[in-house]
Structure formats: C-alpha cells, structure tokens
N, C-alpha and C positions, 0 to 999 in steps of 0.2 A: 802543927797540922794534924786534924783528925783524918785517920786514915780508913774511918766508916764511911765518911761522908763523900759525896760526888767528886771533888778535886782530889782528895785523898786516892781515890779508888783509879781515877785516872792517872795520877802521878804513879801509883804502883804499876798501873799498866804501861805507862811510857818506859819506865825502867825495865819491864818484861820484853817489851817490842825492840827497844835500843839493844839489850843484852842478847836478843835473838837473832838480830842483823847482824851485831857481831860473830857470834857462834857460826851462822850459816857461810858468813864471809870466809872464816877461819877455815873451817871444813872444805869449803870449795877450793881454797889453795892446796890443801892437801890431799883431793881427791885421787884416786888411784885411776880414773877415768874421765875423758873431757863429759861425758854425759853425765857423769854424777857430779862433775863440777857443774853444769849448765843447772841442774835439778837444785842444787843447793844455791846457787847464785839466783834464781828465779824465786825461791824460798827467802833468800834475803829480801828482795826488791818486795816481796810481799809485807814481809815486816815492816820496812821503811812506809809502806801505804799505810798500816797500823798505826805506826807512831804518828803519821799526819793526822790522822782521825783523832787519834786521842788529844795531841796537841790541839788542835783547831777547837775541840769540844772543850777542853780544860782552857783557853783563852776567851771563848765565848761565856762561859760560865763565869770567870773572873770580872769580865766587863760588863756583869748583870743582864746578858741576852738570852740567858736560857740555854738549854740543850738546842743544837741545829739538828736538822735532817742530815742524813748519810750525805747527801748531794750537796748540801749547803757546807758542809764540814769540808768534803773533798775539795770543793771549790775555793776555800780560803788558800790565798798565796801564802805560802811560808817557806823560808829559805832556811835550811837545817841541813847538818852533816848526821845521817841516822847511825854512824858509828860514833859520834861523839856530839851529839846534841846539846847545845845549853839548855836544860832542860829546867823549867820552871818549878819553885818550892824546892823543898828538900827530899834528898834520896830518903826512901824507907828505912827507917832504924830496925826493922827485922825483916830481911828480905825473904821472898818467897823461895821455897826451897829448889829455884829452878838453876841460876848461875851464881852460886854461892862459893867460897871459896872452900869449903868444907865437902863439896860435892866434886870428886875427882873421877876425872875421865881421861881415856886414852883417846887421842884423836889419832893416833898414827893408823887405825885401820876404819875403813867405811863402815863396817858393821858396828863396831863399836861406837861411832859416830851416831848411826842411825839410830842405834837402841837410845843413846843419849836425846837424841832429839825427840824420839817416841814419849819418853818420860817428861820431857819439858812441855811438848805440846798439848799433854794431859794436865799439867799443872795448870797451863794457862787457860785452857778450855773451862777447866773447874772454876779458875778466878771469875772469869769473864759470867760464867752460867750463874754464879753466885751475884754479881753485880746485877745480870738482868731480873733476877728473882726478887731483889730487895727494892727493887726502884718501882715508882709509881708513874713515873714520866715516860710517855711514850716514845719520845726521840731518844731518851737514854736507852732504854730496853730495848728498841731497834738498834743503835750502837752495839750495845753488849752482844745481842743475839746474831749481829753481823759477825762479831769477832769470834764467838761461839763456833759458827759455821765454817769459818775460815781454819781455826785452830783445828777444827774436826777434819777438814779435808788436809789439812798438813799431815794430821794422824795418820790417815789413810794412805795417802801418797808415801811417807816413811814405813808405815808398816808393810803396803806392796814391795817397796822395793827391799826392805830388809829380808822379806820372805824368799824373794827372787834371788838375792846374792846368796843368802844362805842355800839354797836350793842349787845353783847352778855356780855359784862361785866366781861369776863374771857380771858385769853391767849388762843391760838388756841389749837383745840384738836388733836387727833391722825391724823386725815385725813387732816385738814385745816394747819398744822405746814409746812409739805414739800412744799407747795404753797407759803408760806412765804419766806422760806431760798432759795428755787431753783430758 
C-alpha cells in the first residue's frame, strides 16, 4: 500500500481513530469522577464517528466512486465495532507516534490521561491538516478539514479540563460543567 496515496492516508487515519476510541473508553473506565467518565465516553463516540467517515470514504474510493461529501459518507450504512473493527488494507508499517508500544503513559491519573490525550489530538490534527494541504479533491479536503476541526475541538476540551483539574484538583462543579460540555 502506498501510504502517501488517499487510501493509505485514510487507512492510517482509521488506525488513529480506532486507537483513539480504545484509549478514551479505557480512561473512561478509570476516571475518578462520573463527569470525567462522561467526557471521555463522549470523545470515544466522536472517534467512532470519525472512523465511520474514513471507512465510508475508503470504501467509496476502492469502489471507484471517488470521494463522498461528508453527508454522503455519514449516510453510508456500516456495521462495525469501533474498538475492534475489521479494517480494510494492512496496518501501517510505521505507526504515527500516537498509540505505539514505545509511548508509555500512566492511565492511573486523570491528569496524566488528559496530558496524553492532548499530545495525541495534536498529532492527529497535524496528520489530517497535511492531508488537506496535499489534496486537490474538494471532497477529500472537506473530509480532512472536518477532522482537523474535530481534533482541535477535542484538544481545546482536554486542555480546558487539564487546566481546571490542575487548578482545582477536582472535576467541574455544577456551574463549570456546562462550559466544558457545551
């Protein structure tokens, strides 16, 4: 597989989103607060949506249909388990430094998990931004830009949460909570 071509980029993105889903569901199980758990599960659900988008685009390209609009891609019926999907193609031979065995993190603490999440969202954002810059197809650019925007939103949420936890040593109170989820 040529990892610089659209299917290679999409396949690498699928790996990122699958692993992101796994990461957020794992830390949700270990979160010290129900509010933290809810936030991490929401992020996991968004990673599953991103995986759906990438799978639909990949299938369309493989079928010779070209790139789909975001709406068309999300309307494609797919039945997959985001934690262990049967992804098309091969696993990337040189995974991005997001969820690799050499990247150790302690998930024991919420703050450590948030810091790890910040790093991974930045790597994912940069990956999709490169894809948007390197394509001439408007639907491909739209898909990548959508993902860039999503990763930036995740980063801001994690950053705000990290700062709040560091300052207050607790998850949000009733007044702060809507700010973070809204």
